[in-house]
N, C-alpha and C positions, 0 to 999 in steps of 0.2 A: 753333588758337585762332580765336575769332570774336568780332566785335563783338556786343554785346547785341542780341538780336532778329534777327540775321542767321544764316544757316546755312552752315557749312563743315565740313570734316573737322577734328576736334579732335585735338590731340596725345594719344597713348595710351601707356600702359605696362602690362605684363602682370605680375601677381603670381601665384606658384605657390600660395600659401596665404593665406587671409583670416584675419588675427588682429587683432581690433579695436584693441588698444593700440598695437602697432607701426604700424598704418595711420594712426592719428591723428598720430603723430610724423612719418611720411612726408609727410602732407598739410600739416603745419605748415611743414616745410622747403620744400616746393614753393611754398607760398603766400608765404613771405618772399622767395623769389627773384623773385616776380612783382610786388613792390611798385611798381616803377617803370613797369610796363606799363599799357596802357589797359584798358578793360573787357574781360574775357575769360571764356571758358568752357573749362575743362580737363576732359577725360573720361579717367578711369582705369579700365581693364577689369581686374577682379579675376579673374573666370573667366566661363564662358559664362552663368552664372545670376546674376551680380552685377556691378554697375557703380557707379562713383562719379562724380558730376558736381559740379564746383566753379564757382560763380559769383562774380565780383568785379565789382560794379556801382557806378556813380556814384549815390549816394543821391538827390541833388536831381533829376537827370535822370530817374531811374526813377520818382520820385514824380510829376513833371510828366507823364510818359508815361502813367501809369496813371489820370489823372483821367477820361479818356473811356472807360475800361474796357479799354484795350489791355494785353496781357500781355508780359512778358519770357519768351521761350520758349527752351527748350533745343533743340539739334539732335535729330533722331530718334535714339533709343537702342535698340539691339538687345540685349535681355536675355531669356534663357530661350526663345529662338525667337520672341519677340514684339517688336513695335515700340512704344516708349513715348515720351512727351514730358512734360517738367515745365513747367508754366505758373505763373509768379509774377506775381501781380496787386498792384502797389504800393499801390493804393487800394481794397483790399477785394475781396470776391467779385465775379466777373464778371457775375453775374446782376443786380447792382444797382450799376452804375458810378456813381461820384459820391456815393453814399449812405454809403460806408464809407471816406472819405478818410483816416481816422485809423488804418487797419489795413492790414497786409500779409496777403495770402491766398495759399496755395499749393495747387495742384491737380495730381494725377497723372493723366495721360490715357493710356489704352491705344488705340493707333491702328491696330492690326492689322485689316485688312479682308478677308483671304482667307477663302474658304469653309471651309478646313480649320482655321480658328482660332476656331470658334464656341464652343468649350468655355470656361467661365469659368476664370480663372487666379488663383491665390493669390499674393499678393505682399507683401513687407515693405518699407515705405518709411520711411526715417530722414532726419531733417533736423537738421543741426548748423549753428551759427553760430560764426564765429571772433570771440572777444571782443577787447577793446582791448589785451589782453596777448598776443594771438596764440594763445590756447588754444581748442580746440574745445569748444563747449557743446552738449550734446544737448537739443534743444527739442521733438522729436517723434519717436516711434518707434511706428508703427501698422501693423497688418495689417488693411486695410479688407476688407469682404466681397469674395468672389471677383468679379473684374471681368469683365464681359461684353466682347465684341468691340466696339471703337470706343466706349468709355465713359470717363467721367471721375469721379473722386471728390475732393471737397473734403477736405483733410487737416489744415490748420493755419491759424490766424488769430492775429495778434499786433498790439498797438497800436504806433503810430509812436513814442510816448513811450518805451515799453520798448525799442524798437530803437535809438533815438538814444542813450539813456542807457547802454546796455550794449555796443552792437556797431558803431556808426558811428565810423570812425577815418579821419582825413584825407579826409573826404567820401565814403568808400567803405564798403561793407558786403559781407561775404563769407559766402556760403552754401555748405554742403557737403550734397549729397543722395546717399543710398545706396539703390539699388533692388536688391532680391534676390527673384527668383522662387522660390517654394517648391514642392517636389514634391507631387504629388497622391496622397498616401498616407494617407487618412483612417483613423481607428481602425476596424477591422473590427467590424461589428455584425451579429449573426445575424438572419435574417428573423424576423418576428413568429410566435410560436407560441401566441398566446392562444387561437386556435381549437382547437388540440390540447389545451390544458389544460382549457378549458371543456368540450370534448368528453368528457373523462373523467368529468365529472359525469353525463352522460347514461348512461354505461355502468355507473356505480355506483348506490348507493342512498342515500348520505348527503344529507340536506337536502331530499329530494323531498317536496313538500307538496301535490301535486295529481295526480289520476289522470284519464285519459280512456278511456272505453269506446267502442271503434270496431268495430262489427260483431262483437261478442263478444270482442274482444281488448283487453286493458288495457295502457295505457302510462302510466308514471310520469314526472313532470317537476317542474321548479321554477317556481313562479309568477313569481318575480322575473326569471328568465332569459327566459321567454316574453313577459312584459310589456315588457321592455326591447327586445325585437326586433320586436314586433308591436303596433301601436296597437289592433288588434282584441282581442288577448289582454289588453292593458293595461286596456281598458274592462271586459272580462268578468271578469278575475281580481282586479283591484285597485280597480275602480270600485264603483258602486252597483247593478250588475246582480245578479240572483239567483245567478249562477254564482260570484260572489266568495265566497260562504259555503259552496259545495258542495265536499266533499272529492273527489267523483268526478263528472265531467261526461260526458254521452253526446253523441257527435257523429254526425250523420247526413250522408248524401250525400258520403262520403269513404271510401275503402278503407283497410284497415290498412297496406298496402304504401305507399300515397301518404302517409299520415300519418306513418309511420315515416321516410320519406325527407325529409319536411318538418321533422320534429324534428331529424334529423341536420344539416340545413342551419342551423336556428336555433341550434344549439349550436356548430357548427364554421365556419359561413359558407362551406362547400364544397359544391358540387353533387355528389351521389352519382354514382359511375361507372355506365356503362351496365349492366355485368354485375351490379352490386349491386342495381339496380332490378328486374331479372328481367323476363321477358315481352318484349313488343315495346317497344323503347326509345322510339320515336316516340309510341306511345300513352301510355306512362308519363310522358313529359315533358309531354304535353298535359294529363294529369290533374294533374300537379304544378303546371303553370301555373295551372290552375283553382283549386287550393288556395292558391297564392300570391296570386292576386287576391282570394280570399275573406278571407284573413287579412292583407292589405296588406303582403306581403313583396315590395317592389318589386324588389330586387336578384335574388331568386330568380325572380321573374316574367321578368325580362329574360334571365337565364341560360337558362331553359327556352325562351324565344323564340329565343335564339341556337341552341340545339340543334335545335329544330324547323326553323329556317331552313337549317341545315347539311345536313339530311336531306330537304329538300323535293324533290319530283319532279313530273313532269307529272300523274301520277295522284293525288297527295296534296295538291297546292297548294290545291285547292278546300276540302278539310277544314281545312287549316291557316289559310286565309283566314277561314273561318267562325269558327274558334276565336278568332282575333285580333279579329274584329268583336264577338263576344259578350262577351269578357272584356277589352275595352278595352285592346288592346295596339297602339297606332298604329305603333310601330316595326316590328313584325312584319307588320302589315297593309300598310304602304307597300312593304316588301320583296316581299311576295307579289304585289301589284298590278304592280310593275315586272317581276316574273318572268313574269306572265301576258301582259302586253302586248308583250313582246319578240317581234320578227318570227318568230323560229324556234320560238316556243312557242305563240303565240296560237291558230293554227289547230288545234293538237293538244289544247290544254287545254279549249277550248270544247266538245269532243266527249266529254270524260270524264264519268263518272257523278257524281263529286263536284262538278264545276262546274255540272252541270245541277241538282243538288239545291240548290246555292248560289243559283241563280237563283230557285228556287221559294221559298226561305226569306228571302232578302235581295234583293229586286228593286232596292232603292236602291243596294246595293253593286255589282250588275251595271252599273247606270247609271254609277256612278263609274269602273268599269273601262273602260267604253266611252269615256267622256269622256277618260280618260287615254290610251287607244289613239289617239284622234283627234288629240290634241295632239302626239303624237310625230312 
């Protein structure tokens, strides 16, 4: 037992099974035995994931204490491997002391600070008040959002008038709090397969309303799908441009293999595997990056940049850097510059043919590389 606001080891009892109705009866008996005692906190451990805390407080003293925002605090409570504290504010929420003097406010605080307890915890918090006849009345039963480490949630607010009329007896008021941590077993949800479903549209013929002629090869597609994925296609296929009325559109400066790979990404949001692209993967991903830039497919562009970066070498970094510069891919450009200026790479890269050609085509880029090298 402990005086209100002080900390000490409270009496505890262990119950094998938690059954709500018998529990209320037990708490009523325990409370009646405590009528003659001073302000107390009694902690009853039900099991490792549930605990009951009973407050018996002097109403007038508690109200006076809360005017300046001070709380009546429980002892630290270990429930479900976490440390909790219940804070009762006799004069309203602690954020605005003195402004809610006509209300009681209750907050549940998760105090765990260890690095192993960063994961949010689901908890059920119940509040009961013992009425003037000694019967428990449930006034709050909530499951707040999963609580982060060292966080608090406001859970209940009640007017002083309501409390005095129904629950203050012999100058005291009795609270019962039940904290139960819940297992983290969410309803299993399969991963999204929208890409797979929409991808079947590309393989079939249903609903296709536009064709593309690419170097003698014809590809059929859906205007709405292409327009939804690419602002360039949206302007061409659904806007006021001439292509909007064309059943077949001829595309130049793109190969059938690249266009096919781009269509597959548009429908599935998945980058084709290296073996599906055929030929030299680095060359194909560079061509696909060019197409992604042309049709404003930003995610595809970055995926291609990632592939090019994963395969960059001393001999190819010049070509990759040129591609990044031409097609406005700063993420890939910065990675390549960092690769070039590294001590172990610089003296080798500057002698490669690709880097020499880079200097002839983009002298300003070479100046940028040198500036970066000097700053290291």
